[in-house]
C-alpha atoms as one frame of an Amber mdcrd trajectory, in Angstrom:
protein
   0.000   0.000   0.000   1.333   3.442  -0.918   2.074   5.757   2.024  -0.501
   8.465   2.661   0.890  11.870   1.680  -0.303  15.143   0.219   0.212  13.983
  -3.379  -1.835  10.834  -2.778  -4.660  12.813  -1.194  -4.719  15.275  -4.106
  -4.798  12.435  -6.623  -7.564  10.689  -4.669  -9.700  13.839  -4.584  -9.080
  14.584  -8.265 -10.048  11.039  -9.195 -13.277  11.152  -7.189 -14.232  14.463
  -8.768 -13.539  13.233 -12.298 -15.517  10.022 -11.733 -18.485  11.982 -10.400
 -18.447  14.335 -13.385 -18.089  11.372 -15.754 -21.187   9.796 -14.252 -23.260
  12.890 -15.045 -23.964  14.723 -18.253 -23.440  17.999 -16.412 -22.801  18.926
 -12.784 -22.053  22.139 -10.870 -19.259  22.880  -8.431 -21.809  23.191  -5.632
 -23.307  19.785  -6.416 -19.843  18.215  -6.376 -19.171  19.774  -2.951 -22.464
  18.451  -1.597 -22.043  14.912  -2.910 -18.343  14.453  -2.104 -18.251  16.497
   1.123 -15.282  18.525  -0.090 -14.578  22.222   0.347 -15.198  24.578  -2.561
 -11.512  25.666  -2.712 -10.431  22.016  -3.010 -12.963  21.428  -5.765 -12.028
  24.630  -7.609  -8.349  23.686  -7.685  -9.089  20.164  -8.926 -11.482  21.422
 -11.576  -8.781  23.778 -12.830  -6.236  20.931 -12.915  -8.639  18.733 -14.869
  -9.408  21.576 -17.291  -5.696  22.198 -17.833  -5.272  18.506 -18.630  -8.042
  18.770 -21.228 -10.201  16.212 -19.421 -13.177  18.404 -18.437 -14.834  21.529
 -19.785 -17.318  24.166 -18.748 -20.588  23.206 -20.354 -23.091  26.024 -20.071
 -25.211  26.811 -17.045 -27.520  24.671 -14.971 -31.177  25.649 -14.616 -32.036
  27.537 -11.438 -35.296  29.078 -10.256 -33.549  31.611  -8.019 -30.266  33.496
  -8.058 -27.361  33.153 -10.427 -27.221  30.038 -12.580 -24.351  27.699 -11.680
 -21.733  26.753 -14.263 -21.997  23.158 -15.403 -18.975  20.912 -15.878 -18.724
  17.864 -18.131 -15.889  15.577 -19.099 -14.314  15.818 -22.550 -15.182  12.232
 -23.475 -12.967  11.982 -26.540  -9.879  13.476 -24.867  -8.519   9.953 -24.702
  -9.643   6.769 -26.430  -8.685   3.117 -26.478  -8.838   0.657 -29.341 -10.368
  -2.772 -28.850  -9.438  -5.567 -31.275 -11.346  -8.838 -31.077  -9.715 -11.785
 -32.841 -11.676 -15.013 -33.283 -10.947 -18.095 -35.346 -12.705 -16.666 -38.408
 -13.200 -12.939 -37.801 -11.699  -9.719 -36.518 -13.549  -6.609 -35.356 -12.457
  -3.275 -33.888 -13.902  -0.424 -31.858 -12.705   2.891 -30.483 -14.024   3.593
 -26.991 -13.905   6.987 -25.266 -13.700   7.958 -21.593 -17.461   7.520 -21.209
 -17.121   3.924 -22.342 -19.003   4.785 -25.531 -18.087   3.389 -28.943 -17.188
   6.305 -31.214 -15.988   4.309 -34.224 -16.252   0.660 -35.150 -15.370  -1.906
 -37.766 -18.013  -4.663 -37.862 -16.934  -8.287 -37.859 -14.794  -8.952 -40.896
 -13.952 -12.418 -42.138 -10.293 -13.020 -41.409  -8.384 -16.092 -40.293  -5.275
 -15.080 -38.431  -2.165 -17.197 -38.830   1.037 -17.381 -36.837   3.063 -15.731
 -39.597   4.719 -12.362 -40.093   2.552 -11.797 -43.145  -0.594 -12.213 -41.074
   0.700  -9.899 -38.353   1.420  -7.241 -40.993  -2.127  -7.586 -42.322  -3.580
  -7.035 -38.847  -1.297  -4.023 -38.364  -2.547  -2.571 -41.660  -6.161  -3.093
 -40.582  -5.442  -1.158 -37.373  -3.777   1.699 -39.267  -6.625   1.999 -41.769
  -9.201   1.812 -38.985  -7.581   4.660 -37.052  -7.187   6.737 -40.193 -10.878
   6.309 -40.997 -11.820   7.321 -37.444 -10.084  10.690 -37.691  -8.667  10.242
 -34.185  -5.166  11.561 -33.593  -2.759   8.768 -32.572  -1.605  10.765 -29.529
  -5.077  10.334 -28.015  -4.905   6.530 -28.167  -4.121   5.055 -24.751  -3.472
   1.585 -26.094  -4.937  -1.474 -27.767  -6.736  -4.230 -25.917  -6.648  -7.485
 -27.876  -9.381  -9.992 -27.091  -8.738 -13.636 -27.959 -10.368 -16.970 -27.084
  -7.833 -18.448 -24.724  -6.222 -18.588 -21.313  -3.882 -15.624 -20.878  -1.281
 -14.842 -18.220  -2.246 -12.339 -15.548  -0.182  -9.621 -17.226  -1.604 -10.272
 -20.698   1.676 -11.191 -22.361   1.501 -14.948 -22.947  -1.132 -17.396 -24.193
  -1.335 -20.631 -22.242  -4.036 -22.112 -24.441  -6.148 -20.871 -27.359  -8.206
 -22.092 -30.285  -6.335 -19.611 -32.512  -3.469 -20.953 -34.670  -0.915 -18.630
 -33.054   2.047 -19.378 -30.764   2.070 -18.849 -27.019   4.465 -15.934 -27.473
   2.030 -14.200 -29.837   2.435 -11.035 -27.741   6.124 -10.824 -28.597   5.558
 -11.852 -32.217   3.311  -8.876 -32.943   5.459  -6.313 -31.117   7.117  -4.960
 -34.322   3.707  -4.393 -35.913   1.729  -2.641 -33.147   2.653   1.058 -32.705
   0.837   1.463 -29.362   0.907  -0.147 -25.927  -1.129  -3.363 -26.113  -2.279
  -6.206 -23.890  -3.906  -9.587 -24.526  -7.159 -10.422 -22.742  -9.474 -13.404
 -22.565 -12.538 -12.787 -24.750 -15.092 -13.802 -22.115 -13.471 -11.543 -19.508
 -13.706  -8.706 -22.031 -17.364  -9.414 -22.721 -18.085  -9.492 -18.996 -16.384
  -6.143 -18.419 -18.347  -4.546 -21.256 -21.614  -5.747 -19.735 -20.573  -4.625
 -16.247 -19.778  -1.089 -17.437 -23.235  -0.767 -18.988 -25.040  -1.795 -15.778
 -24.426   0.738 -13.012 -27.018  -0.839 -10.717 -25.100  -4.041  -9.920 -21.928
  -4.799  -7.979 -21.269  -8.365  -9.119 -22.057 -10.382 -12.236 -21.301 -13.696
 -13.830 -20.993 -13.602 -17.610 -21.645 -16.692 -19.723 -20.259 -16.485 -23.252
 -22.112 -18.768 -25.676 -20.038 -18.572 -28.849 -18.311 -21.236 -30.939 -16.768
 -22.180 -27.619 -18.337 -21.599 -24.203 -16.579 -19.497 -21.571 -17.282 -16.974
 -18.891 -16.097 -14.412 -16.400 -16.862 -13.214 -12.894 -16.730  -9.542 -11.905
 -16.990  -8.255  -8.350 -16.769  -4.573  -7.511 -15.631  -3.840 -11.042 -12.709
  -6.273 -10.849 -12.440  -9.483 -12.865 -11.868 -12.485 -10.617  -9.173 -14.465
 -12.448  -8.632 -17.316 -10.007  -5.329 -18.725  -8.765  -4.319 -20.019 -12.214
  -6.192 -17.520 -14.428  -8.804 -20.185 -15.143 -11.826 -18.911 -13.251 -15.286
 -19.084 -14.832 -14.413 -21.827 -17.321 -18.123 -22.560 -17.485 -17.681 -24.405
 -20.773 -15.935 -27.206 -18.917 -18.476 -27.661 -16.154 -19.716 -31.240 -16.540
 -23.351 -31.569 -17.644 -23.288 -35.330 -18.290 -20.321 -37.480 -17.156 -21.365
 -40.133 -19.699 -22.210 -37.676 -22.441 -20.738 -36.088 -25.540 -17.000 -35.616
 -26.120 -15.604 -32.112 -25.685 -12.805 -30.596 -27.738 -10.733 -30.515 -24.528
 -10.601 -34.323 -24.537 -13.008 -34.860 -21.648 -16.570 -36.157 -21.738 -19.794
 -34.292 -21.020 -18.556 -30.698 -20.757 -21.210 -28.017 -21.197 -19.335 -26.737
 -24.259 -20.333 -29.904 -26.124 -24.003 -29.075 -25.482 -24.072 -25.280 -25.672
 -21.596 -24.016 -28.276 -23.122 -21.881 -31.029 -22.142 -24.328 -33.778 -24.781
 -26.784 -32.533 -27.415 -24.314 -33.712 -25.731 -22.755 -36.728 -24.748 -26.140
 -38.198 -28.369 -27.018 -38.985 -28.893 -23.676 -40.734 -26.039 -23.668 -43.208
 -23.515 -22.538 -40.579 -25.493 -19.320 -40.210 -26.612 -18.545 -36.655 -28.749
 -15.603 -37.758 -30.558 -17.906 -40.197 -31.196 -20.393 -37.391 -32.902 -17.813
 -35.195 -34.809 -16.395 -38.153 -36.083 -19.886 -38.934 -36.928 -20.431 -35.272
 -38.903 -17.198 -35.246 -40.773 -18.295 -38.382 -41.817 -21.625 -36.876 -39.289
 -24.113 -38.292 -40.169 -27.278 -36.356 -36.757 -28.960 -36.512 -35.131 -25.730
 -35.328 -37.641 -25.536 -32.461 -36.904 -29.080 -31.320 -33.169 -28.424 -31.404
 -33.561 -25.167 -29.487 -35.797 -26.771 -26.849 -32.996 -29.224 -26.073 -30.492
 -26.368 -26.091 -32.558 -24.375 -23.578 -32.958 -27.412 -21.320 -29.195 -27.883
 -21.220 -28.623 -24.158 -20.775 -30.999 -24.109 -17.808 -28.883 -26.767 -16.078
 -25.684 -24.767 -16.477 -27.358 -21.486 -15.503 -28.742 -23.073 -12.345 -25.338
 -24.561 -11.495 -23.712 -21.139 -11.849 -26.382 -19.516  -9.703 -26.040 -22.157
  -6.986 -22.324 -21.334  -6.855 -22.301 -17.546  -7.213 -25.795 -16.203  -6.404
 -25.526 -13.056  -8.534 -26.837 -11.607 -11.787 -25.951 -13.702 -14.830 -25.509
 -12.145 -18.268 -25.851 -14.401 -21.309 -23.525 -13.200 -24.059 -21.502 -14.467
 -26.979 -22.929 -15.253 -30.405 -26.014 -17.014 -29.004 -26.626 -14.551 -26.173
 -27.287 -11.797 -28.679 -30.410 -13.638 -29.859 -31.762 -14.854 -26.503 -33.883
 -11.906 -25.346 -37.160 -13.275 -26.833 -36.573 -16.599 -25.061 -35.436 -15.373
 -21.646 -38.824 -15.898 -19.996 -38.903 -19.535 -21.109 -35.362 -20.014 -19.800
 -36.344 -18.430 -16.476 -39.198 -20.929 -16.162 -36.868 -23.861 -16.787 -34.293
 -22.583 -14.301 -36.937 -21.829 -11.666 -38.292 -25.363 -11.961 -34.803 -26.776
 -11.419 -33.672 -24.457  -8.617 -33.524 -25.732  -5.047 -34.600 -22.323  -3.784
 -37.618 -20.205  -4.764 -36.696 -17.900  -7.657 -38.354 -16.171 -10.582 -35.109
 -16.232 -12.542 -34.923 -12.437 -12.677 -31.150 -12.635 -12.225 -30.866 -13.981
 -15.801 -30.337 -11.303 -18.454 -29.467 -11.278 -22.147 -26.473  -9.368 -23.460
 -26.945  -5.688 -24.242 -23.627  -5.236 -26.084 -24.073  -7.421 -29.167 -21.218
  -8.706 -31.299 -18.970  -5.862 -30.126 -18.880  -6.957 -26.471 -15.405  -8.521
 -26.463 -13.840  -5.701 -28.491 -15.463  -3.061 -26.273 -14.350  -4.815 -23.100
 -10.754  -5.126 -24.271 -10.659  -1.357 -24.852 -12.311  -0.640 -21.504  -9.375
  -2.170 -19.657  -7.247   0.726 -20.932  -9.964   3.292 -20.224 -10.388   2.008
 -16.672  -6.636   2.021 -16.047  -6.364   5.610 -17.285  -9.258   6.821 -15.125
  -7.760   5.168 -12.046  -4.570   7.182 -12.565  -6.212  10.597 -13.058
């Protein structure tokens, strides 16, 4: 723990003030004093420091029925940005996220199969350069690049223990010559969980279940991702659903991944998940039967997670994007299975769409920057 001194206290106060302003569209000096219990001179000095740093601005006056109208302050959301790059087995996508956590520029999922070659790394570097150029954002405003990948990553985001991508464990070092910004590797499910957490200010803890071509997850408590002792927490895809069941790609039998990965649904619709859910919506009977089984299996895993963690559960990944119309049915199945009375209201569908992992990877840099203000 850092020793308590004047510099630490100033930084602490400045950080609290910035976070309060960031949480509001506009706030006055007097409101800041009331909410943070700080003196007006302390607030005035910190506001000036933040203005000098280009992080906040005066933003008109606040409405008042009596007396002089107070000056409103807002953050300059685009003063700094972070780039999020999501790499999957068959696609890449990118976003630019500002200090509000909002996406200000994006590149939708683009078909691309990364390879562990210098040529492939150059291609990714070119995509990043063209993306930034199209955004119009000056490179000096970019805090760094968060890179989301499906795999188990070291705590410091510099080595891949295991991944479905055809890249080496030292991928971080391999791409160093091609990435002109600070960068870090992150697990895709952890990124998706962080993106969901940022968008839900009313909760302190969530579990995130990623239902993509592989099944994963993350746990966030107090805004921090719980990684576990070996960086393998929330590997929900390898929770056993049936010890005598289907083989999993990991080599074991009966893992939930074998019953809940997105390919189980897309494979009966020409490898097109959107087509599967469109057919389901239009009454395709074979799709309905397949999805009924899928929901039954999902309800088992959801209940298992809830019995362990007892917190809100966000369903994300490729499948989670389409689940909102079927959440009530899933709640019924989970409620029937639960040992304890529940209406299943803790179960929620993703609000971030296909961009969740890319957004979350960028938010790690945004969060780190805000903590240091």
